[in-house]
N, C-alpha and C positions, 0 to 999 in steps of 0.2 A: 259375471251377473251383477244383478242392481243394487249397487250400495247400500241405499238408502229408501223406504220405503215410510210414507204416510199412508194411513188407509182410517178412513171415518165418514160416517153422513158431514158434510159441512166442512171436511179438510179444505176445501179449495179456497175457502177463507182465509186460511193460514197463509198464501200461496204468498203474497208479500216477505212475513217475516222469512220463509222456505228459502228463496231465491237469494234474498239482502248478502248472505256474507259470500256470494259469486260474484256481485256486480263488481267493476273497475272502475274507475275512476275516469269519467268521459266516456264510456263505453257502453253503449246502449242493451238493451236485454231487450229478445227480440221476442214477440209472440207470438206463434205462425199456429194460425187459431181455421178451421173448419171455415168454409165460407156458408155451410149452414147456419153458424148463428151470425153473422154479417144484421145490424139492428136489433138483435136477440139480447135481451136484461145479461146474458152473462158475461156480455162485453163491458156492462158496467163495473162488473166487479174486479176486471182487472187490473191492480195498481201502477198506473204508466207512473214513470218515473224519469227526468231529465228525459234523455231524447229517445226513451226506451220506443220500441215501433211494433205496432201491428199491422202483421199482413195478413189476409186472409187468403189462403188458399184453397186453390181450386183440384177442387178432389172428384170433379165431375167424372173424370176416366183416375185408372190406377195410377202411380207417381210414373213417371217417365226419367229419365235421366237427361232430358235435354230439360224439361222445368226445374230439375234440381241446380242444374250449372246456371241457369239464368238465376235463379234466387239467391244462390250465394254471388254470383258475381255482382247483382245487384248488391248485394249486403258490403261486398268489398270495395266498389266504385263509392260508395253513399258514405263509409266510417269505416274502411281500412281494416278494422277489426273491431271483434261484438265481445259483449260478455259472456253472453251467451245463448240457448233458442231452448225457446219454451212451446213444446208443440201440445194442442189443443183440439182433440176431436178424434174422429175413430184411425180404424189401422192403415188408412192411408196419410193422414195428418203423422202419425206417430212414426212412420215408414220416412215423412217429407224433410220430418226433422232434426231424426238421426244421420241422414245423409249429409243436409245443408252444413248440421254440425261440423261433420267429417269433412267437409270439402272446403270449409273456414283454412282447415291448415294442411290440407293436400293439394300437392298441382294437377293441372289436366281437368278430365272430364271424368264426371260419377261415374260414366262407362267405363273405364278404365280399372275400377276396382272391384267389377261384377263377379264373382268369383269366392274363393277362400283363401283366406288372409293373405291378401292383396292391399290394403290399408296396411301403410307405414306410420302416421303419424296419429296422435289423437286428436279430435277436432276438439272445440268449443264446449265447455258446461250445455249439457244438454237435461230438462227434464220431460216427463211426458207425463198428460193427463188426461185418461182416458175417458171420450165422451159413451163411447159404445163399447161391451163387452164380447169378449170372444175369440179377436183374433189372435192376446198371446205378444204383439207388436210392444207391447209396453215393458216386457221382458226380454225378448228375446236378442240373439246376436250377428241378427242380420237387419236388412233395411230394403225389400221388394223392388223393385225397380224395372221397368221395359225401357231396354235399351236397343240401339239402332240394329241389332241381330239377333239378342235374346232378353229373354223373361227371365233375372236371376239376381239373388242380393247379394248387396258386401257385406259379406257373414266375417265378422270379423273379432278380435276381444277388445278394439275400440268403438265397434258398434252400441252396445247396449247403454241405455240412461244412466248418468250419474244417479238421477233419483226418481221416482214414480212418485206421486201424489190420487190412488184411490181414493174417491168420492162416489159411490153408488148413486148419490142424488143427482148426478150430472147427467146420468144415462136415463133419466124419468123423461117420457115423452117420446121417445125414437118411434119412429114408425115401426108396427108391428111386423110385417116383411123381412126390414131390412136387422130389428133385433133376434130375430127368427134365425135369417142367413148367418148372423156374425156369431150369435150362438152355438149354430152348427157347425163352423169350420174350426169352434173348440173341441167339440163331440167328434169332428171326423177326425183332428189332429192328435187326438187321443185314443183312438179307436186305433190309427194308424201305427201311433207310436206302440200300447199294448201290446200291436201283434207284429211289431217287426225285428227282425233277426239284429236288430241295434239297444235290444231292451236291456234295461241293466235296473240295479234296486233304485237308483236315483230318479229316472223317469218313471220306473214301474211306481212309486209311490207318492209322487206327482201327478202322474197320469189317474193312475185311480180313483183320490180323490178327484179330481176337477170332471170324472165321468161321471160319479157318485152326485155333485153337484147339476150336471147337464141335464140329466136322472130325475133328480128334483123338481125342477122349472119345467122341463119341458114334456117328461111323462107323469109325474106324479100331481103336479099342480094343475087345479082346473080356471084359475083365475091368477091373472099377472098381479102382484103386488109389489111393496118397499120389499120382501123378504127377496121375490128373486131374484132382484136388482145388485144387493149385497150376493147372492148364492153365484149367482153368475158371473158376477166381477173378481169372485174368487177362485172360480172357474178356469176363467179367460186366465188370470193370472198363476192358476197352479199345471192349468195346458202349458201355457207358454213354457213354465219351468223341466214340464215332462220331456220336452222336446229337445231344450237346450243339451241335455247329453244323452239325444238318440236322433231321431228326426222322424220327419212325415213320409207317405207313402204316396199308393198309387193315385189316391187321389188329388193329392196336390200336383203331382207331375204331371197327370192329363189333363190340369184345370190350368197352369202357366200357357199352355201351347193355346187354348181358350182366350187366353186374356191378352198373349203376345197380340194374336191375329186378330181377332173379335173384340178386345177391348171389355172381356165380359168381369164383372166387378170377381173378386177374389171369393165372396163368402157366397153368392150364388154361382158364380164356376165350380166350388167344392159341389154345393150340393145338387148340380146337375150331372155332373161325373160319377159323384157317390150313389146315386138313382142306379146306378148302371154296374155296379162293382158287388155282384151276385160271386162272384166266382172265388173274389179273393178277403172278401171280409161277410160272410153269408149272416150272422146272427147279427155283424154291425146295420147290416143294410136293411134286415127284416124290423131293427129299433126305428132306423132312422127312415124308415116308411110311416111308421105307428105313428109317428114324431108329427111328421108333417101331414097325415090322416089328423090325427087330435088335434091338431092347430089350426086349422084349415087353410093350409099354406101351398099355393101351387109350385110346381118346380118348371120352370118354363121345357119345355121337350123341341126337337127339332130344329135346333140353331146350327147343326153344319149342312142343312139341305142346302143343297144347289153352291157347294164350293168347286172350286176349281180343286185339280191334281196337285197345281202349284199352291194352294193354299194348304192343302192338307200336310205335303211335303213341310210347308214351312212348322206347320203347330208341332209335327211328329221331329222335326229337329228341336227344336224347343224343350221339347218333354222331352226325348232321350237325351238329351244334353244335362240333365237332371240327376246326376248317376247316384249319389249318396241317396236320394230319394227311393231308385230304383233296387239299391242293392238292400236298403232296409227294407223293403216289401218283399222281396223275393231272393233275397242272396247275394251272393257273391257269380252267379252263372245267373246271373236275370238278364244278359244280353241272349241269351238261349231259348229263356222264355218268355220276355217280352219285346219280340221280334216288331218288324216296320209294318209289317204286314196282320198282324194282331192287334195294335195300336191301330192302326187303320181301318180297322172293322171294331172297335172299341168308337174311336173318333163318330163311323158311321151312325152308331147308335143316340146320340146324342143329339 
């Protein structure tokens, strides 16, 4: 779990004093910032000291192991070692920051650590500052990466941030569609956690609160306001905590295949899949479709049209590789339920 949480509007202004105790003499603090903020006022609020470095992370596509390896090697070549990595941005930037931190102290390629508990050494100090709310990446023990053969996280006890700064002001002005898709990531993984076979009182307590906050924002509210920013930020935090001791389910497992083959962004990918999951989450899908309609959002359709059998095979292989997700969703005998043929038919609908 994240050891230190700073919350509140304007708390980003405390960043300099927050990271100060973690600076090492002559070793820079690296600020990994979503390229969306290149040239924006937020950059001028980062207190750069000495040989600190700001890197604008290209998150046009979801993080790849090759990009993580490139960034970490660049820092090793330039500095040898660093004081820490501060991730500022959405879920992809959060994942990149966690991965780069780990790869500063672990040999080989980040692809070597895609799986559960494969990371052997703690990374350098790392802090996360989300500017979008919903993924829960700021508190999760994974960093989801697309590798040469699979899309899978570096899931380990060394992965979570050492601390996070939750400033709702930073989410103001996010594009409406992006805000919705990312918020739905939180809603969907709460549904998956609360209806999963791994459910326990820890995950249930956080999941129920996150679900309530999502409903406050996307069901009960008529207009977006500052209260929505604060509620969705806390929904993201609580939702991420919910799956820390449980798992996600069908929507995430299927969307990983889309992302691996087509590069579909995580939030929108989950929405595309959730739209077709009445068989598994009937009440959740009904409410999801109501939120889509109420918030005037269009969910893409037909994205798998025209794919080859080889393409479908690749997506199916990636999806079926997410064994803990399937077990949480369908139980220990999940392989008898979710056959390749059934999964192929589901991809046909997307």
